[in-house]
CHARMM-style PDB file with segment names, atoms N, HN, CA, C and O in Angstrom:
ATOM      1  N   MET     1     124.910 111.172  73.174  1.00  0.00      PROA
ATOM      2  CA  MET     1     123.528 110.962  74.259  1.00  0.00      PROA
ATOM      3  C   MET     1     122.665 110.085  73.360  1.00  0.00      PROA
ATOM      4  O   MET     1     122.665 108.872  73.574  1.00  0.00      PROA
ATOM      5  N   ALA     2     121.998 110.546  72.464  1.00  0.00      PROA
ATOM      6  HN  ALA     2     121.998 111.530  72.290  1.00  0.00      PROA
ATOM      7  CA  ALA     2     122.148 109.291  71.695  1.00  0.00      PROA
ATOM      8  C   ALA     2     122.046 108.392  71.360  1.00  0.00      PROA
ATOM      9  O   ALA     2     121.042 107.729  71.098  1.00  0.00      PROA
ATOM     10  N   ALA     3     122.941 108.214  71.308  1.00  0.00      PROA
ATOM     11  HN  ALA     3     123.757 108.753  71.521  1.00  0.00      PROA
ATOM     12  CA  ALA     3     123.765 106.274  71.002  1.00  0.00      PROA
ATOM     13  C   ALA     3     123.926 105.617  72.073  1.00  0.00      PROA
ATOM     14  O   ALA     3     124.266 104.439  71.958  1.00  0.00      PROA
ATOM     15  N   THR     4     123.671 106.353  73.803  1.00  0.00      PROA
ATOM     16  HN  THR     4     123.395 107.310  73.896  1.00  0.00      PROA
ATOM     17  CA  THR     4     123.434 105.657  74.620  1.00  0.00      PROA
ATOM     18  C   THR     4     121.510 105.339  74.657  1.00  0.00      PROA
ATOM     19  O   THR     4     120.919 104.260  74.695  1.00  0.00      PROA
ATOM     20  N   ALA     5     121.009 106.619  74.631  1.00  0.00      PROA
ATOM     21  HN  ALA     5     121.490 107.495  74.600  1.00  0.00      PROA
ATOM     22  CA  ALA     5     119.599 105.932  74.607  1.00  0.00      PROA
ATOM     23  C   ALA     5     119.018 104.738  73.584  1.00  0.00      PROA
ATOM     24  O   ALA     5     118.305 103.749  73.752  1.00  0.00      PROA
ATOM     25  N   VAL     6     119.682 105.338  72.458  1.00  0.00      PROA
ATOM     26  HN  VAL     6     120.261 106.142  72.321  1.00  0.00      PROA
ATOM     27  CA  VAL     6     119.382 103.958  71.557  1.00  0.00      PROA
ATOM     28  C   VAL     6     119.518 102.621  72.489  1.00  0.00      PROA
ATOM     29  O   VAL     6     118.659 101.773  72.727  1.00  0.00      PROA
ATOM     30  N   GLY     7     121.118 102.716  73.021  1.00  0.00      PROA
ATOM     31  HN  GLY     7     121.816 103.405  72.828  1.00  0.00      PROA
ATOM     32  CA  GLY     7     121.589 101.397  73.376  1.00  0.00      PROA
ATOM     33  C   GLY     7     121.111 101.093  74.496  1.00  0.00      PROA
ATOM     34  O   GLY     7     121.072  99.865  74.573  1.00  0.00      PROA
ATOM     35  N   LEU     8     120.742 101.555  75.365  1.00  0.00      PROA
ATOM     36  HN  LEU     8     120.773 102.552  75.302  1.00  0.00      PROA
ATOM     37  CA  LEU     8     119.749 101.587  76.498  1.00  0.00      PROA
ATOM     38  C   LEU     8     118.204 101.023  76.372  1.00  0.00      PROA
ATOM     39  O   LEU     8     117.499 100.735  77.339  1.00  0.00      PROA
ATOM     40  N   MET     9     117.727 100.899  74.655  1.00  0.00      PROA
ATOM     41  HN  MET     9     118.299 101.132  73.869  1.00  0.00      PROA
ATOM     42  CA  MET     9     116.247 100.931  74.565  1.00  0.00      PROA
ATOM     43  C   MET     9     116.884  99.224  73.677  1.00  0.00      PROA
ATOM     44  O   MET     9     116.210  98.241  73.372  1.00  0.00      PROA
ATOM     45  N   MET    10     117.657  99.352  73.579  1.00  0.00      PROA
ATOM     46  HN  MET    10     118.204 100.151  73.827  1.00  0.00      PROA
ATOM     47  CA  MET    10     117.957  97.744  72.991  1.00  0.00      PROA
ATOM     48  C   MET    10     118.462  96.719  73.650  1.00  0.00      PROA
ATOM     49  O   MET    10     118.565  95.648  73.052  1.00  0.00      PROA
ATOM     50  N   VAL    11     118.833  96.817  74.860  1.00  0.00      PROA
ATOM     51  HN  VAL    11     118.749  97.687  75.346  1.00  0.00      PROA
ATOM     52  CA  VAL    11     119.814  95.799  75.654  1.00  0.00      PROA
ATOM     53  C   VAL    11     118.221  95.984  76.971  1.00  0.00      PROA
ATOM     54  O   VAL    11     118.138  94.990  77.693  1.00  0.00      PROA
ATOM     55  N   GLY    12     117.347  96.853  77.194  1.00  0.00      PROA
ATOM     56  HN  GLY    12     117.415  97.660  76.607  1.00  0.00      PROA
ATOM     57  CA  GLY    12     116.139  97.324  78.179  1.00  0.00      PROA
ATOM     58  C   GLY    12     115.148  96.454  78.149  1.00  0.00      PROA
ATOM     59  O   GLY    12     114.435  96.087  79.083  1.00  0.00      PROA
ATOM     60  N   GLY    13     115.117  95.860  76.071  1.00  0.00      PROA
ATOM     61  HN  GLY    13     115.697  96.158  75.312  1.00  0.00      PROA
ATOM     62  CA  GLY    13     113.938  95.171  75.863  1.00  0.00      PROA
ATOM     63  C   GLY    13     113.461  93.838  76.327  1.00  0.00      PROA
ATOM     64  O   GLY    13     114.202  92.872  76.509  1.00  0.00      PROA
ATOM     65  N   THR    14     112.191  93.853  76.502  1.00  0.00      PROA
ATOM     66  HN  THR    14     111.589  94.637  76.354  1.00  0.00      PROA
ATOM     67  CA  THR    14     112.508  91.909  76.491  1.00  0.00      PROA
ATOM     68  C   THR    14     112.478  91.428  76.438  1.00  0.00      PROA
ATOM     69  O   THR    14     111.864  91.460  75.371  1.00  0.00      PROA
ATOM     70  N   ALA    15     112.619  90.192  76.675  1.00  0.00      PROA
ATOM     71  HN  ALA    15     113.118  90.166  77.541  1.00  0.00      PROA
ATOM     72  CA  ALA    15     113.062  88.841  76.437  1.00  0.00      PROA
ATOM     73  C   ALA    15     112.644  87.786  77.492  1.00  0.00      PROA
ATOM     74  O   ALA    15     112.999  87.801  78.671  1.00  0.00      PROA
ATOM     75  N   PHE    16     111.722  86.733  76.818  1.00  0.00      PROA
ATOM     76  HN  PHE    16     111.434  86.721  75.861  1.00  0.00      PROA
ATOM     77  CA  PHE    16     111.064  86.249  76.949  1.00  0.00      PROA
ATOM     78  C   PHE    16     111.566  84.232  77.315  1.00  0.00      PROA
ATOM     79  O   PHE    16     112.748  83.926  77.159  1.00  0.00      PROA
ATOM     80  N   ALA    17     111.066  83.692  77.536  1.00  0.00      PROA
ATOM     81  HN  ALA    17     110.106  83.941  77.663  1.00  0.00      PROA
ATOM     82  CA  ALA    17     111.812  81.859  76.853  1.00  0.00      PROA
ATOM     83  C   ALA    17     110.161  81.403  78.394  1.00  0.00      PROA
ATOM     84  O   ALA    17     109.478  81.904  79.287  1.00  0.00      PROA
ATOM     85  N   GLN    18     110.421  80.224  77.686  1.00  0.00      PROA
ATOM     86  HN  GLN    18     110.976  79.817  76.960  1.00  0.00      PROA
ATOM     87  CA  GLN    18     108.824  79.233  78.319  1.00  0.00      PROA
ATOM     88  C   GLN    18     109.481  78.639  78.964  1.00  0.00      PROA
ATOM     89  O   GLN    18     110.287  77.904  78.393  1.00  0.00      PROA
ATOM     90  N   THR    19     109.450  78.676  80.882  1.00  0.00      PROA
ATOM     91  HN  THR    19     108.796  79.273  81.346  1.00  0.00      PROA
ATOM     92  CA  THR    19     109.549  78.015  81.951  1.00  0.00      PROA
ATOM     93  C   THR    19     109.667  76.427  81.801  1.00  0.00      PROA
ATOM     94  O   THR    19     108.946  75.853  80.985  1.00  0.00      PROA
ATOM     95  N   PRO    20     110.317  75.922  82.364  1.00  0.00      PROA
ATOM     96  CA  PRO    20     110.264  73.867  82.180  1.00  0.00      PROA
ATOM     97  C   PRO    20     108.814  73.546  83.363  1.00  0.00      PROA
ATOM     98  O   PRO    20     108.886  73.754  84.574  1.00  0.00      PROA
ATOM     99  N   ASP    21     107.885  73.143  82.819  1.00  0.00      PROA
ATOM    100  HN  ASP    21     107.827  72.974  81.835  1.00  0.00      PROA
ATOM    101  CA  ASP    21     107.132  72.526  83.399  1.00  0.00      PROA
ATOM    102  C   ASP    21     107.731  71.490  84.856  1.00  0.00      PROA
ATOM    103  O   ASP    21     108.803  70.887  84.815  1.00  0.00      PROA
ATOM    104  N   THR    22     107.024  71.473  85.764  1.00  0.00      PROA
ATOM    105  HN  THR    22     106.153  71.963  85.797  1.00  0.00      PROA
ATOM    106  CA  THR    22     107.610  70.376  86.882  1.00  0.00      PROA
ATOM    107  C   THR    22     105.858  69.651  86.941  1.00  0.00      PROA
ATOM    108  O   THR    22     105.804  68.517  87.417  1.00  0.00      PROA
ATOM    109  N   ASP    23     105.031  70.041  86.657  1.00  0.00      PROA
ATOM    110  HN  ASP    23     105.075  70.962  86.271  1.00  0.00      PROA
ATOM    111  CA  ASP    23     103.886  69.539  86.869  1.00  0.00      PROA
ATOM    112  C   ASP    23     104.018  68.211  86.104  1.00  0.00      PROA
ATOM    113  O   ASP    23     104.616  68.444  85.053  1.00  0.00      PROA
ATOM    114  N   SER    24     103.676  66.827  86.221  1.00  0.00      PROA
ATOM    115  HN  SER    24     103.191  66.638  87.075  1.00  0.00      PROA
ATOM    116  CA  SER    24     104.069  65.258  86.476  1.00  0.00      PROA
ATOM    117  C   SER    24     102.701  65.472  84.929  1.00  0.00      PROA
ATOM    118  O   SER    24     102.907  64.637  84.048  1.00  0.00      PROA
ATOM    119  N   ASN    25     101.608  66.342  84.662  1.00  0.00      PROA
ATOM    120  HN  ASN    25     101.441  67.020  85.377  1.00  0.00      PROA
ATOM    121  CA  ASN    25     100.643  66.008  84.273  1.00  0.00      PROA
ATOM    122  C   ASN    25     100.909  66.927  82.746  1.00  0.00      PROA
ATOM    123  O   ASN    25     100.159  66.943  81.770  1.00  0.00      PROA
ATOM    124  N   ALA    26     102.110  67.595  82.907  1.00  0.00      PROA
ATOM    125  HN  ALA    26     102.720  67.583  83.700  1.00  0.00      PROA
ATOM    126  CA  ALA    26     102.223  68.415  81.956  1.00  0.00      PROA
ATOM    127  C   ALA    26     102.121  68.225  80.213  1.00  0.00      PROA
ATOM    128  O   ALA    26     102.717  67.195  79.896  1.00  0.00      PROA
ATOM    129  N   THR    27     101.716  68.713  79.397  1.00  0.00      PROA
ATOM    130  HN  THR    27     101.232  69.549  79.655  1.00  0.00      PROA
ATOM    131  CA  THR    27     101.770  68.213  77.946  1.00  0.00      PROA
ATOM    132  C   THR    27     102.318  69.141  77.444  1.00  0.00      PROA
ATOM    133  O   THR    27     102.152  70.238  77.976  1.00  0.00      PROA
ATOM    134  N   ASP    28     103.187  69.033  76.213  1.00  0.00      PROA
ATOM    135  HN  ASP    28     103.322  68.141  75.781  1.00  0.00      PROA
ATOM    136  CA  ASP    28     103.598  69.502  75.201  1.00  0.00      PROA
ATOM    137  C   ASP    28     102.965  70.522  74.195  1.00  0.00      PROA
ATOM    138  O   ASP    28     103.602  71.092  73.308  1.00  0.00      PROA
ATOM    139  N   LYS    29     101.616  70.679  74.450  1.00  0.00      PROA
ATOM    140  HN  LYS    29     101.099  70.216  75.170  1.00  0.00      PROA
ATOM    141  CA  LYS    29     100.655  71.255  73.823  1.00  0.00      PROA
ATOM    142  C   LYS    29     100.826  72.909  74.127  1.00  0.00      PROA
ATOM    143  O   LYS    29     100.940  73.185  75.321  1.00  0.00      PROA
ATOM    144  N   VAL    30     100.860  74.128  73.099  1.00  0.00      PROA
ATOM    145  HN  VAL    30     100.767  73.904  72.128  1.00  0.00      PROA
ATOM    146  CA  VAL    30     100.760  75.047  73.420  1.00  0.00      PROA
ATOM    147  C   VAL    30      99.412  75.695  73.629  1.00  0.00      PROA
ATOM    148  O   VAL    30      98.684  75.304  72.716  1.00  0.00      PROA
ATOM    149  N   THR    31      98.658  76.649  74.563  1.00  0.00      PROA
ATOM    150  HN  THR    31      99.249  76.967  75.304  1.00  0.00      PROA
ATOM    151  CA  THR    31      98.023  77.307  74.533  1.00  0.00      PROA
ATOM    152  C   THR    31      97.932  78.401  73.852  1.00  0.00      PROA
ATOM    153  O   THR    31      98.823  78.826  73.117  1.00  0.00      PROA
ATOM    154  N   PHE    32      96.610  79.050  74.089  1.00  0.00      PROA
ATOM    155  HN  PHE    32      95.886  78.705  74.686  1.00  0.00      PROA
ATOM    156  CA  PHE    32      96.371  80.132  73.232  1.00  0.00      PROA
ATOM    157  C   PHE    32      96.687  80.779  74.006  1.00  0.00      PROA
ATOM    158  O   PHE    32      97.151  81.811  73.523  1.00  0.00      PROA
ATOM    159  N   SER    33      96.708  80.761  75.355  1.00  0.00      PROA
ATOM    160  HN  SER    33      96.331  79.922  75.748  1.00  0.00      PROA
ATOM    161  CA  SER    33      96.849  82.219  75.908  1.00  0.00      PROA
ATOM    162  C   SER    33      98.330  82.207  75.905  1.00  0.00      PROA
ATOM    163  O   SER    33      98.640  83.375  76.136  1.00  0.00      PROA
ATOM    164  N   ASP    34      99.418  81.500  75.764  1.00  0.00      PROA
ATOM    165  HN  ASP    34      99.166  80.551  75.576  1.00  0.00      PROA
ATOM    166  CA  ASP    34     100.604  81.306  75.732  1.00  0.00      PROA
ATOM    167  C   ASP    34     100.967  81.696  74.370  1.00  0.00      PROA
ATOM    168  O   ASP    34     101.759  82.633  74.271  1.00  0.00      PROA
ATOM    169  N   ALA    35     100.603  81.236  73.478  1.00  0.00      PROA
ATOM    170  HN  ALA    35      99.959  80.475  73.558  1.00  0.00      PROA
ATOM    171  CA  ALA    35     101.145  81.763  72.028  1.00  0.00      PROA
ATOM    172  C   ALA    35     100.440  83.468  72.235  1.00  0.00      PROA
ATOM    173  O   ALA    35     101.222  84.392  72.009  1.00  0.00      PROA
ATOM    174  N   TYR    36      99.397  83.724  72.537  1.00  0.00      PROA
ATOM    175  HN  TYR    36      98.761  82.974  72.720  1.00  0.00      PROA
ATOM    176  CA  TYR    36      98.865  84.650  72.892  1.00  0.00      PROA
ATOM    177  C   TYR    36      99.821  85.914  73.513  1.00  0.00      PROA
ATOM    178  O   TYR    36      99.390  86.987  73.089  1.00  0.00      PROA
ATOM    179  N   TYR    37     100.539  86.014  74.055  1.00  0.00      PROA
ATOM    180  HN  TYR    37     100.888  85.143  74.399  1.00  0.00      PROA
ATOM    181  CA  TYR    37     101.384  86.787  75.197  1.00  0.00      PROA
ATOM    182  C   TYR    37     102.720  86.494  74.745  1.00  0.00      PROA
ATOM    183  O   TYR    37     103.629  87.304  74.931  1.00  0.00      PROA
ATOM    184  N   THR    38     102.924  85.262  74.096  1.00  0.00      PROA
ATOM    185  HN  THR    38     102.186  84.605  73.944  1.00  0.00      PROA
ATOM    186  CA  THR    38     104.241  85.101  73.305  1.00  0.00      PROA
ATOM    187  C   THR    38     104.642  85.942  71.663  1.00  0.00      PROA
ATOM    188  O   THR    38     105.595  85.741  70.911  1.00  0.00      PROA
ATOM    189  N   PHE    39     103.385  86.992  71.531  1.00  0.00      PROA
ATOM    190  HN  PHE    39     102.610  87.155  72.143  1.00  0.00      PROA
ATOM    191  CA  PHE    39     102.772  87.212  70.914  1.00  0.00      PROA
ATOM    192  C   PHE    39     103.115  88.800  70.255  1.00  0.00      PROA
ATOM    193  O   PHE    39     103.585  89.443  69.316  1.00  0.00      PROA
ATOM    194  N   ILE    40     102.294  88.832  71.923  1.00  0.00      PROA
ATOM    195  HN  ILE    40     101.912  88.309  72.686  1.00  0.00      PROA
ATOM    196  CA  ILE    40     102.095  90.307  71.811  1.00  0.00      PROA
ATOM    197  C   ILE    40     103.338  90.522  72.703  1.00  0.00      PROA
ATOM    198  O   ILE    40     103.086  91.434  73.490  1.00  0.00      PROA
ATOM    199  N   GLU    41     104.619  90.017  72.887  1.00  0.00      PROA
ATOM    200  HN  GLU    41     104.823  89.276  72.247  1.00  0.00      PROA
ATOM    201  CA  GLU    41     106.133  90.346  73.588  1.00  0.00      PROA
ATOM    202  C   GLU    41     106.686  90.704  72.475  1.00  0.00      PROA
ATOM    203  O   GLU    41     107.502  91.621  72.569  1.00  0.00      PROA
ATOM    204  N   GLY    42     106.490  90.255  71.425  1.00  0.00      PROA
ATOM    205  HN  GLY    42     105.826  89.510  71.349  1.00  0.00      PROA
ATOM    206  CA  GLY    42     107.404  89.750  69.733  1.00  0.00      PROA
ATOM    207  C   GLY    42     107.307  91.181  69.735  1.00  0.00      PROA
ATOM    208  O   GLY    42     108.166  92.056  69.851  1.00  0.00      PROA
ATOM    209  N   GLY    43     105.723  91.227  69.536  1.00  0.00      PROA
ATOM    210  HN  GLY    43     105.025  90.516  69.441  1.00  0.00      PROA
ATOM    211  CA  GLY    43     105.521  92.748  68.942  1.00  0.00      PROA
ATOM    212  C   GLY    43     105.879  93.766  70.021  1.00  0.00      PROA
ATOM    213  O   GLY    43     106.224  94.847  69.543  1.00  0.00      PROA
ATOM    214  N   GLY    44     105.885  93.709  71.163  1.00  0.00      PROA
ATOM    215  HN  GLY    44     105.605  92.831  71.551  1.00  0.00      PROA
ATOM    216  CA  GLY    44     106.416  95.218  71.510  1.00  0.00      PROA
ATOM    217  C   GLY    44     108.114  95.296  71.642  1.00  0.00      PROA
ATOM    218  O   GLY    44     108.655  96.401  71.678  1.00  0.00      PROA
ATOM    219  N   ALA    45     109.017  93.879  71.721  1.00  0.00      PROA
ATOM    220  HN  ALA    45     108.577  92.982  71.692  1.00  0.00      PROA
ATOM    221  CA  ALA    45     110.221  93.263  71.244  1.00  0.00      PROA
ATOM    222  C   ALA    45     110.668  94.709  69.794  1.00  0.00      PROA
ATOM    223  O   ALA    45     111.592  95.522  69.774  1.00  0.00      PROA
ATOM    224  N   LEU    46     109.403  94.433  68.672  1.00  0.00      PROA
ATOM    225  HN  LEU    46     108.653  93.772  68.688  1.00  0.00      PROA
ATOM    226  CA  LEU    46     109.403  94.643  66.804  1.00  0.00      PROA
ATOM    227  C   LEU    46     109.293  96.360  67.197  1.00  0.00      PROA
ATOM    228  O   LEU    46     109.878  97.339  66.733  1.00  0.00      PROA
ATOM    229  N   GLY    47     108.481  96.236  68.039  1.00  0.00      PROA
ATOM    230  HN  GLY    47     108.006  95.441  68.416  1.00  0.00      PROA
ATOM    231  CA  GLY    47     108.367  98.302  68.583  1.00  0.00      PROA
ATOM    232  C   GLY    47     109.704  98.864  68.789  1.00  0.00      PROA
ATOM    233  O   GLY    47     110.076  99.811  68.096  1.00  0.00      PROA
ATOM    234  N   TYR    48     110.605  98.247  69.872  1.00  0.00      PROA
ATOM    235  HN  TYR    48     110.303  97.477  70.434  1.00  0.00      PROA
ATOM    236  CA  TYR    48     111.530  98.580  70.372  1.00  0.00      PROA
ATOM    237  C   TYR    48     112.378  98.565  69.523  1.00  0.00      PROA
ATOM    238  O   TYR    48     112.969  99.621  69.748  1.00  0.00      PROA
ATOM    239  N   GLY    49     112.766  98.195  68.856  1.00  0.00      PROA
ATOM    240  HN  GLY    49     112.286  97.337  68.673  1.00  0.00      PROA
ATOM    241  CA  GLY    49     113.649  97.809  67.583  1.00  0.00      PROA
ATOM    242  C   GLY    49     113.382  98.909  67.118  1.00  0.00      PROA
ATOM    243  O   GLY    49     113.831  99.968  67.557  1.00  0.00      PROA
ATOM    244  N   ALA    50     112.491  98.768  66.016  1.00  0.00      PROA
ATOM    245  HN  ALA    50     112.126  97.908  65.659  1.00  0.00      PROA
ATOM    246  CA  ALA    50     112.269  99.723  65.599  1.00  0.00      PROA
ATOM    247  C   ALA    50     112.266 101.835  65.685  1.00  0.00      PROA
ATOM    248  O   ALA    50     112.576 102.755  64.927  1.00  0.00      PROA
ATOM    249  N   ALA    51     111.667 101.668  67.211  1.00  0.00      PROA
ATOM    250  HN  ALA    51     111.416 100.922  67.826  1.00  0.00      PROA
ATOM    251  CA  ALA    51     111.434 103.051  67.422  1.00  0.00      PROA
ATOM    252  C   ALA    51     113.087 103.265  67.584  1.00  0.00      PROA
ATOM    253  O   ALA    51     113.636 104.294  67.188  1.00  0.00      PROA
ATOM    254  N   SER    52     113.731 102.283  68.147  1.00  0.00      PROA
ATOM    255  HN  SER    52     113.285 101.448  68.469  1.00  0.00      PROA
ATOM    256  CA  SER    52     115.561 102.495  68.186  1.00  0.00      PROA
ATOM    257  C   SER    52     116.096 103.157  67.114  1.00  0.00      PROA
ATOM    258  O   SER    52     116.669 104.235  67.272  1.00  0.00      PROA
ATOM    259  N   LEU    53     115.929 102.426  65.602  1.00  0.00      PROA
ATOM    260  HN  LEU    53     115.463 101.550  65.474  1.00  0.00      PROA
ATOM    261  CA  LEU    53     116.304 102.814  64.094  1.00  0.00      PROA
ATOM    262  C   LEU    53     115.862 103.747  64.227  1.00  0.00      PROA
ATOM    263  O   LEU    53     116.644 104.586  64.674  1.00  0.00      PROA
ATOM    264  N   VAL    54     114.207 104.313  63.921  1.00  0.00      PROA
ATOM    265  HN  VAL    54     113.572 103.632  63.557  1.00  0.00      PROA
ATOM    266  CA  VAL    54     114.245 105.490  63.571  1.00  0.00      PROA
ATOM    267  C   VAL    54     114.518 106.447  64.652  1.00  0.00      PROA
ATOM    268  O   VAL    54     114.427 107.584  64.190  1.00  0.00      PROA
ATOM    269  N   ALA    55     114.827 106.455  65.954  1.00  0.00      PROA
ATOM    270  HN  ALA    55     114.900 105.531  66.329  1.00  0.00      PROA
ATOM    271  CA  ALA    55     115.633 107.605  66.850  1.00  0.00      PROA
ATOM    272  C   ALA    55     117.027 108.007  66.426  1.00  0.00      PROA
ATOM    273  O   ALA    55     117.432 109.138  66.159  1.00  0.00      PROA
ATOM    274  N   GLY    56     117.981 106.338  66.411  1.00  0.00      PROA
ATOM    275  HN  GLY    56     117.652 105.419  66.628  1.00  0.00      PROA
ATOM    276  CA  GLY    56     118.903 106.729  65.945  1.00  0.00      PROA
ATOM    277  C   GLY    56     119.553 107.223  64.343  1.00  0.00      PROA
ATOM    278  O   GLY    56     120.734 107.525  64.173  1.00  0.00      PROA
ATOM    279  N   ALA    57     118.584 107.223  63.345  1.00  0.00      PROA
ATOM    280  HN  ALA    57     117.624 106.978  63.484  1.00  0.00      PROA
ATOM    281  CA  ALA    57     118.463 108.077  62.373  1.00  0.00      PROA
ATOM    282  C   ALA    57     118.336 109.133  62.473  1.00  0.00      PROA
ATOM    283  O   ALA    57     119.302 109.786  62.077  1.00  0.00      PROA
ATOM    284  N   TYR    58     117.371 109.780  62.925  1.00  0.00      PROA
ATOM    285  HN  TYR    58     116.586 109.249  63.246  1.00  0.00      PROA
ATOM    286  CA  TYR    58     116.784 110.984  63.547  1.00  0.00      PROA
ATOM    287  C   TYR    58     118.539 111.635  64.087  1.00  0.00      PROA
ATOM    288  O   TYR    58     119.510 112.344  63.827  1.00  0.00      PROA
ATOM    289  N   ALA    59     118.083 110.980  64.726  1.00  0.00      PROA
ATOM    290  HN  ALA    59     117.294 110.403  64.938  1.00  0.00      PROA
ATOM    291  CA  ALA    59     119.815 112.067  65.385  1.00  0.00      PROA
ATOM    292  C   ALA    59     120.811 112.309  64.695  1.00  0.00      PROA
ATOM    293  O   ALA    59     121.183 113.479  64.603  1.00  0.00      PROA
ATOM    294  N   GLY    60     121.573 111.178  63.965  1.00  0.00      PROA
ATOM    295  HN  GLY    60     121.271 110.227  64.040  1.00  0.00      PROA
ATOM    296  CA  GLY    60     122.181 111.232  62.681  1.00  0.00      PROA
ATOM    297  C   GLY    60     122.239 112.663  62.025  1.00  0.00      PROA
ATOM    298  O   GLY    60     123.077 113.546  62.213  1.00  0.00      PROA
ATOM    299  N   ILE    61     121.036 112.664  61.137  1.00  0.00      PROA
ATOM    300  HN  ILE    61     120.355 111.947  60.985  1.00  0.00      PROA
ATOM    301  CA  ILE    61     120.309 113.323  60.159  1.00  0.00      PROA
ATOM    302  C   ILE    61     120.579 114.642  60.967  1.00  0.00      PROA
ATOM    303  O   ILE    61     121.328 115.503  60.506  1.00  0.00      PROA
ATOM    304  N   ALA    62     120.005 114.772  62.087  1.00  0.00      PROA
ATOM    305  HN  ALA    62     119.397 114.072  62.461  1.00  0.00      PROA
ATOM    306  CA  ALA    62     119.909 115.830  62.641  1.00  0.00      PROA
ATOM    307  C   ALA    62     120.965 116.835  63.647  1.00  0.00      PROA
ATOM    308  O   ALA    62     120.822 117.817  64.375  1.00  0.00      PROA
ATOM    309  N   ASN    63     122.122 115.920  63.190  1.00  0.00      PROA
ATOM    310  HN  ASN    63     122.239 115.122  62.598  1.00  0.00      PROA
ATOM    311  CA  ASN    63     123.879 115.958  64.560  1.00  0.00      PROA
ATOM    312  C   ASN    63     124.428 116.527  62.951  1.00  0.00      PROA
ATOM    313  O   ASN    63     125.041 117.593  63.024  1.00  0.00      PROA
ATOM    314  N   THR    64     124.269 115.904  61.419  1.00  0.00      PROA
ATOM    315  HN  THR    64     123.772 115.039  61.359  1.00  0.00      PROA
ATOM    316  CA  THR    64     125.212 116.434  60.813  1.00  0.00      PROA
ATOM    317  C   THR    64     125.560 117.252  59.717  1.00  0.00      PROA
ATOM    318  O   THR    64     126.361 116.966  58.828  1.00  0.00      PROA
ATOM    319  N   PRO    65     124.708 118.598  59.877  1.00  0.00      PROA
ATOM    320  CA  PRO    65     124.977 119.667  58.987  1.00  0.00      PROA
ATOM    321  C   PRO    65     126.042 120.211  60.486  1.00  0.00      PROA
ATOM    322  O   PRO    65     127.172 120.700  60.466  1.00  0.00      PROA
ATOM    323  N   ALA    66     125.467 120.004  61.252  1.00  0.00      PROA
ATOM    324  HN  ALA    66     124.549 119.607  61.268  1.00  0.00      PROA
ATOM    325  CA  ALA    66     126.625 120.740  62.445  1.00  0.00      PROA
ATOM    326  C   ALA    66     127.765 119.770  62.659  1.00  0.00      PROA
ATOM    327  O   ALA    66     128.628 120.529  63.098  1.00  0.00      PROA
ATOM    328  N   LEU    67     128.158 118.894  62.632  1.00  0.00      PROA
ATOM    329  HN  LEU    67     127.456 118.277  62.275  1.00  0.00      PROA
ATOM    330  CA  LEU    67     128.929 118.205  62.589  1.00  0.00      PROA
ATOM    331  C   LEU    67     130.225 118.948  61.443  1.00  0.00      PROA
ATOM    332  O   LEU    67     131.395 119.264  61.662  1.00  0.00      PROA
ATOM    333  N   VAL    68     129.428 119.021  60.279  1.00  0.00      PROA
ATOM    334  HN  VAL    68     128.478 118.765  60.101  1.00  0.00      PROA
ATOM    335  CA  VAL    68     130.085 119.172  58.571  1.00  0.00      PROA
ATOM    336  C   VAL    68     130.700 120.623  58.467  1.00  0.00      PROA
ATOM    337  O   VAL    68     131.659 121.099  57.860  1.00  0.00      PROA
ATOM    338  N   LEU    69     129.726 121.126  59.328  1.00  0.00      PROA
ATOM    339  HN  LEU    69     128.947 120.740  59.821  1.00  0.00      PROA
ATOM    340  CA  LEU    69     130.368 123.208  59.642  1.00  0.00      PROA
ATOM    341  C   LEU    69     131.468 123.282  60.978  1.00  0.00      PROA
ATOM    342  O   LEU    69     132.386 124.098  61.052  1.00  0.00      PROA
ATOM    343  N   TYR    70     131.193 122.378  61.868  1.00  0.00      PROA
ATOM    344  HN  TYR    70     130.447 121.715  61.808  1.00  0.00      PROA
ATOM    345  CA  TYR    70     132.372 122.484  62.510  1.00  0.00      PROA
ATOM    346  C   TYR    70     133.714 121.448  62.410  1.00  0.00      PROA
ATOM    347  O   TYR    70     134.546 121.327  63.310  1.00  0.00      PROA
ATOM    348  N   SER    71     133.735 120.789  61.221  1.00  0.00      PROA
ATOM    349  HN  SER    71     133.060 120.887  60.491  1.00  0.00      PROA
ATOM    350  CA  SER    71     135.386 120.516  60.765  1.00  0.00      PROA
ATOM    351  C   SER    71     135.545 121.428  60.025  1.00  0.00      PROA
ATOM    352  O   SER    71     136.708 121.746  59.781  1.00  0.00      PROA
ATOM    353  N   LEU    72     134.524 122.122  59.447  1.00  0.00      PROA
ATOM    354  HN  LEU    72     133.578 121.863  59.645  1.00  0.00      PROA
ATOM    355  CA  LEU    72     135.473 123.097  58.500  1.00  0.00      PROA
ATOM    356  C   LEU    72     135.303 124.187  59.193  1.00  0.00      PROA
ATOM    357  O   LEU    72     134.579 124.992  58.607  1.00  0.00      PROA
ATOM    358  N   ASP    73     135.787 124.624  60.486  1.00  0.00      PROA
ATOM    359  HN  ASP    73     136.375 123.970  60.962  1.00  0.00      PROA
ATOM    360  CA  ASP    73     136.235 125.575  60.938  1.00  0.00      PROA
ATOM    361  C   ASP    73     137.824 126.023  61.559  1.00  0.00      PROA
ATOM    362  O   ASP    73     138.310 125.377  62.487  1.00  0.00      PROA
ATOM    363  N   SER    74     138.362 126.884  61.103  1.00  0.00      PROA
ATOM    364  HN  SER    74     137.967 127.409  60.349  1.00  0.00      PROA
ATOM    365  CA  SER    74     139.804 126.451  61.549  1.00  0.00      PROA
ATOM    366  C   SER    74     139.891 127.180  62.342  1.00  0.00      PROA
ATOM    367  O   SER    74     139.826 128.379  62.074  1.00  0.00      PROA
ATOM    368  N   ASP    75     140.062 126.752  63.570  1.00  0.00      PROA
ATOM    369  HN  ASP    75     140.115 125.777  63.788  1.00  0.00      PROA
ATOM    370  CA  ASP    75     140.424 127.041  64.894  1.00  0.00      PROA
ATOM    371  C   ASP    75     141.953 127.323  65.047  1.00  0.00      PROA
ATOM    372  OT1 ASP    75     142.424 127.592  66.152  1.00  0.00      PROA
TER     373      ASP     75
END
């Protein structure tokens, strides 16, 4: 269940790409606003990745003792 949640967090992360300008007066210069929002989106994606990593590690550490004990059970 934790792996599913982590997978969905990774797939559901934000993706962004610059759309092509159709304006005939378009320039190749990046505005402050464009740079700012790209930086914010990148920080959000970094946060999603870090949260996924921590959640996966925590789930693994929390479940390992139970998995070991279950494997030693002689049914």
